[in-house]
C-alpha positions in Angstrom: 154.2 86.7 45.6 155.6 83.0 44.9 158.9 82.6 44.5 160.5 78.9 43.9 163.9 78.4 44.4 165.6 75.0 44.8 166.6 74.4 48.2 169.2 72.0 49.9 169.9 75.0 52.3 168.0 77.0 54.5 166.9 80.4 56.2 164.4 80.5 59.0 164.1 83.9 60.8 162.3 84.1 64.2 159.5 85.8 63.8 156.0 86.9 66.4 152.8 85.4 67.5 151.3 82.3 65.3 153.7 83.6 62.3 155.8 81.7 59.3 158.7 80.7 59.4 160.5 81.3 56.0 162.8 79.1 53.8 165.0 80.1 50.6 167.9 77.9 48.8 170.5 77.1 46.2 171.1 73.6 44.8 173.9 75.0 44.1 175.6 77.7 46.3 179.3 77.3 45.2 178.4 78.3 42.0 178.5 81.9 41.7 176.8 81.8 37.4 174.1 80.3 38.4 173.4 83.4 41.0 173.3 85.3 38.1 172.2 83.5 35.7 169.3 83.2 37.7 169.5 87.2 37.9 168.7 88.0 34.6 165.8 84.8 34.3 164.1 87.0 37.4 164.6 90.5 35.2 163.5 89.2 32.4 160.5 87.7 33.9 159.4 89.9 36.4 156.3 91.5 35.1 154.8 88.6 34.2 155.9 87.2 37.8 153.9 90.2 38.8 150.7 89.6 37.7 150.6 86.5 39.2 150.9 87.5 43.0 148.2 86.8 45.3 148.0 87.6 48.9 147.8 84.2 50.9 144.5 83.1 51.7 143.0 83.1 55.3 141.7 79.8 56.9 138.2 80.2 57.7 138.0 80.7 60.9 135.2 78.5 63.0 132.4 80.2 65.1 132.0 83.8 63.1 129.2 83.7 60.9 130.1 83.3 57.1 129.5 87.3 57.0 132.6 87.9 58.9 135.0 85.0 57.2 133.8 86.9 54.1 135.2 90.4 55.5 138.6 88.6 56.9 138.9 87.2 53.5 139.1 90.2 51.9 142.7 91.6 50.7 144.4 93.7 53.5 147.4 95.3 51.5 146.2 98.6 52.6 144.9 100.3 56.1 141.7 101.1 54.6 140.8 97.1 54.2 142.5 96.4 57.8 140.4 99.1 59.5 137.4 98.1 58.6 137.6 94.2 59.1 138.7 95.9 62.4 135.7 97.3 63.2 133.8 94.2 62.2 135.7 92.2 64.1 136.2 94.6 67.9 132.8 93.0 69.1 133.3 89.7 68.6 136.7 89.8 70.1 136.1 91.1 73.2 133.8 88.1 74.1 136.3 85.3 73.3 137.4 83.4 76.5 140.8 84.1 77.1 142.9 86.0 80.8 143.7 88.9 78.5 140.2 90.0 77.0 137.8 88.7 80.2 140.3 90.1 83.0 140.5 93.8 81.5 140.9 96.0 84.9 138.0 99.0 85.2 139.0 102.7 85.1 141.7 102.8 82.8 141.2 104.8 80.3 142.5 104.3 76.3 142.3 106.0 73.6 143.1 105.4 69.9 144.6 108.2 67.6 145.9 108.7 64.1 148.8 110.8 63.5 150.3 111.5 60.4 154.3 110.8 60.7 156.9 113.4 59.1 157.1 110.9 55.6 152.9 111.4 55.6 151.9 108.1 56.6 148.9 108.1 58.9 150.1 106.3 61.4 147.8 103.9 64.3 148.5 104.8 67.6 147.1 104.2 71.3 147.8 104.9 74.8 146.0 103.5 78.1 146.6 105.3 81.2 145.9 104.5 84.8 142.3 105.4 87.0 142.7 108.9 87.5 142.7 109.1 91.3 146.4 106.6 90.8 149.4 108.4 90.0 151.9 106.9 86.9 154.9 105.3 87.8 156.2 105.8 84.2 155.3 104.9 81.0 155.9 102.4 78.5 156.2 101.9 75.0 155.9 98.9 73.3 157.5 97.5 69.9 155.4 94.8 68.4 156.2 91.8 66.3 156.9 91.1 63.0 153.3 91.3 61.3 151.4 91.8 64.3 149.0 95.2 65.9 149.2 96.7 69.4 145.4 95.7 69.1 143.7 92.7 70.2 145.9 90.5 72.7 148.0 93.8 73.6 145.0 95.3 74.8 144.5 93.0 77.7 148.0 93.5 78.4 148.4 96.9 78.5 145.6 97.5 80.5 147.1 94.9 83.4 150.3 97.2 83.5 148.7 100.3 83.1 146.1 99.3 86.1 150.2 98.9 88.1 150.5 102.5 87.5 151.8 103.4 84.1 150.8 105.0 81.1 151.4 102.2 77.9 151.6 103.9 74.7 151.8 101.9 71.5 151.6 102.0 67.6 151.4 100.0 64.9 154.0 100.6 62.3 154.0 101.4 58.5 152.5 98.6 56.6 151.0 96.6 60.2 147.8 96.9 61.3 145.7 99.9 61.4 148.6 102.2 59.9 148.9 103.1 55.8 151.7 101.1 54.4 151.9 98.2 52.3 150.7 95.3 54.5 153.8 92.7 55.4 156.7 95.1 54.0 158.9 96.1 55.3 161.5 98.4 53.1 164.2 99.8 55.6 164.2 98.1 58.9 166.1 101.3 60.1 163.5 104.0 58.7 161.0 101.8 60.3 163.6 102.5 64.3 163.2 106.1 63.1 159.5 105.9 62.9 159.3 104.7 65.9 162.2 106.6 67.8 160.0 109.5 65.9 157.0 108.7 67.7 158.2 107.9 70.9 159.8 111.0 70.9 156.8 113.3 70.9 154.7 111.2 73.4 158.4 111.9 76.0 158.4 115.0 75.6 154.0 115.4 76.0 153.0 117.1 79.3 151.4 113.9 80.9 154.5 111.9 80.4 157.2 114.9 81.7 159.0 113.8 84.4 158.5 110.2 84.5 160.5 107.4 83.7 160.4 105.7 80.2 160.7 102.4 79.4 161.3 99.9 76.2 158.7 96.8 75.6 159.8 95.0 72.7 158.5 91.5 71.8 159.7 89.4 69.1 160.7 91.0 66.6 159.7 94.3 67.9 162.9 93.0 70.5 164.7 93.7 67.3 163.0 96.8 67.1 163.2 98.0 70.8 167.7 96.7 70.8 167.9 98.8 67.4 166.2 102.6 69.3 168.6 102.4 72.4 171.3 101.6 69.9 170.6 104.5 68.4 169.5 106.5 71.9 171.9 105.0 74.0 171.3 107.5 76.7 167.0 108.0 76.0 166.1 105.1 78.3 165.9 104.4 81.6 165.3 100.8 80.7 163.8 98.0 78.3 162.3 94.7 78.5 162.4 92.4 75.5 160.3 89.5 75.7 161.6 86.6 73.4 163.5 88.6 71.2 164.6 88.2 67.8 168.0 89.5 68.1 170.4 86.8 66.2 170.1 84.3 63.7 171.0 80.9 65.4 174.4 79.3 63.8 172.7 76.4 62.8 169.9 77.6 60.7 172.0 80.9 59.5 172.3 80.6 55.6 175.2 80.7 53.3 176.8 83.9 52.3 175.9 83.0 49.0 172.2 82.5 49.7 172.2 85.8 51.1 173.6 87.8 48.1 170.8 86.0 46.5 168.3 87.1 48.5 169.7 90.8 48.5 169.5 90.5 44.5 165.7 89.8 44.3 164.4 91.9 46.7 166.2 94.0 44.4 164.4 93.7 41.8 160.9 92.8 43.5 160.6 94.0 47.0 157.2 93.4 47.1 157.1 89.4 46.5 156.8 86.9 48.9 158.4 83.6 49.0 157.7 80.2 49.7 157.1 77.6 51.3 154.7 79.3 54.6 154.1 77.6 57.7 151.5 78.2 60.3 153.4 78.7 63.3 150.6 78.9 65.8 151.6 75.5 67.3 154.4 76.5 68.3 154.0 79.8 69.3 150.7 78.6 71.5 151.2 76.2 74.0 147.7 76.0 75.4 145.4 74.6 73.3 142.6 76.6 74.0 144.3 80.1 73.1 145.5 78.3 70.1 142.8 78.4 68.7 142.3 82.0 69.3 145.3 83.4 67.1 142.8 83.5 63.9 140.9 86.3 65.3 143.6 88.5 64.9 142.6 89.0 61.6 144.2 92.0 61.0 147.5 90.6 61.4 150.0 89.9 58.3 149.8 86.0 58.0 150.7 85.9 54.1 154.0 84.5 52.3 157.2 87.1 54.0 158.0 89.6 51.4 161.4 89.1 49.9 162.6 93.0 51.1 160.8 92.4 54.6 163.7 89.4 54.6 166.5 90.6 53.9 166.2 93.5 56.2 165.3 91.1 58.9 168.3 89.1 58.1 171.3 92.4 57.7 168.9 93.2 60.9 169.4 90.9 63.2 173.4 90.5 62.2 173.8 94.3 63.0 172.6 93.8 66.2 174.8 90.6 67.0 178.3 92.7 65.6 176.8 95.6 68.2 174.6 93.8 71.3 178.1 94.9 73.8 176.8 98.5 73.5 173.8 97.7 74.8 174.4 98.9 78.0 171.2 100.5 79.6 169.0 98.4 82.1 167.5 95.3 80.3 165.1 92.2 81.4 165.2 89.7 79.3 162.1 87.4 79.1 162.1 84.1 77.5 160.0 80.6 76.8 162.6 77.4 77.4 160.8 75.7 74.7 160.6 78.5 72.5 160.8 77.2 68.8 160.6 80.7 67.3 163.5 82.7 68.3 165.8 80.7 70.0 166.3 81.3 74.1 170.0 81.1 73.3 170.1 84.0 71.5 168.8 85.4 74.5 171.2 84.0 77.0 173.6 85.2 74.5 172.4 88.8 74.8 172.3 88.6 78.3 175.9 87.6 78.2 177.1 89.7 75.8 175.6 92.8 77.0 177.7 95.7 78.5 174.8 96.3 80.4 175.8 96.1 84.5 172.0 96.2 85.1 170.4 92.9 83.0 168.1 89.7 84.4 167.5 87.1 81.8 164.4 84.6 82.8 163.7 81.4 81.1 160.5 80.3 81.8 160.7 76.0 82.1 158.7 74.6 79.0 157.3 77.6 77.6 156.9 79.1 74.2 157.4 81.9 72.2 154.3 83.5 73.3 154.4 83.4 76.7 152.3 86.8 76.8 149.3 85.0 74.9 149.7 81.6 74.2 150.7 79.9 78.0 148.6 79.1 80.8 147.0 81.5 82.5 148.5 81.2 85.4 152.1 81.5 83.5 150.6 85.0 81.8 149.9 87.0 84.5 153.7 85.5 86.2 154.6 87.0 83.4 153.2 90.2 83.7 153.8 90.7 87.1 157.7 90.1 86.0 157.6 92.5 84.2 156.2 95.3 86.5 158.3 94.6 89.2 160.8 95.1 87.3 159.9 98.2 86.4 158.6 98.8 90.0 162.4 98.3 91.2 163.5 100.9 88.5 161.2 103.8 89.7 161.9 106.1 92.0 
């Protein structure tokens, strides 16, 4: 849904791989009367605006047939459509010229399943285990970024880490990837975190993971998820790995309080409405031009306008994490591209400096963009993955 608001002030929230920036503002933030006047207009026109809601059209994907493009361009609001699209594109994705898709180590044991959570939603989950003859050192539980999925590029990352002796576990959040729920919609970030805790608690209590160290891996928005999981379970994890985490909004783009209030108000009227304008961040997220061309093949990612309630939840979550960052006490590894323009590396420095953990490490990759695990040179991608594995190894008995 498109909502046009005059903008002299802007909010920019950091997001995951090749996703969207969104801006909302007011031409006169000092006048509270504008807030309530605008609210009244929105309430009166809510029904007509809702009828006008349309998903943003996905651009044609180069190098695939018209038939596949037609499949990819269908409305992906609900899980059955996303699952059909993923099934159609899997053979194409496996043939792409990307190190994460080409180098897949042999013998890794992947397993996909759907599990219904306590709220009745069917959740897609996947695991990658080492070869049977390779003993597991520990388990790594993945939290993906905004709009993303634990399939596609992450498949290669998971297999590489599994080959080093780790069980890698992942899920798609409700409303993302192959899980049920309105696409791209986060009605409650706390609820999303509780869903993650519920799933990974079951994983940690299973016989195959009994007695093993367990770690969290969070990327971009998934970094915020991982931090919230840790803050809710401060003694439950043996370590947290954060890649370009979304944990604080830089001061130069933090919106005025009145703009934040307006966003919150609008989200109560039209929570699933979509914001404009939208900017494709592929150029900012992927440094390698050839890899950037492959971003559209992530066909079940959410690439539409950011939904109002989702925007508010992201804003409030970063505010909460910023206020509690001193409570981060687990061993933590923070990895960030030094030239990231999606999530600010200065925010990772802030986290590193403020976290109370006695075991913490920050590594910035010179010239690196946002997607340091997917969008850099092959050599850099391998370096980042090996840095993760080395840190995990150093924290296992």
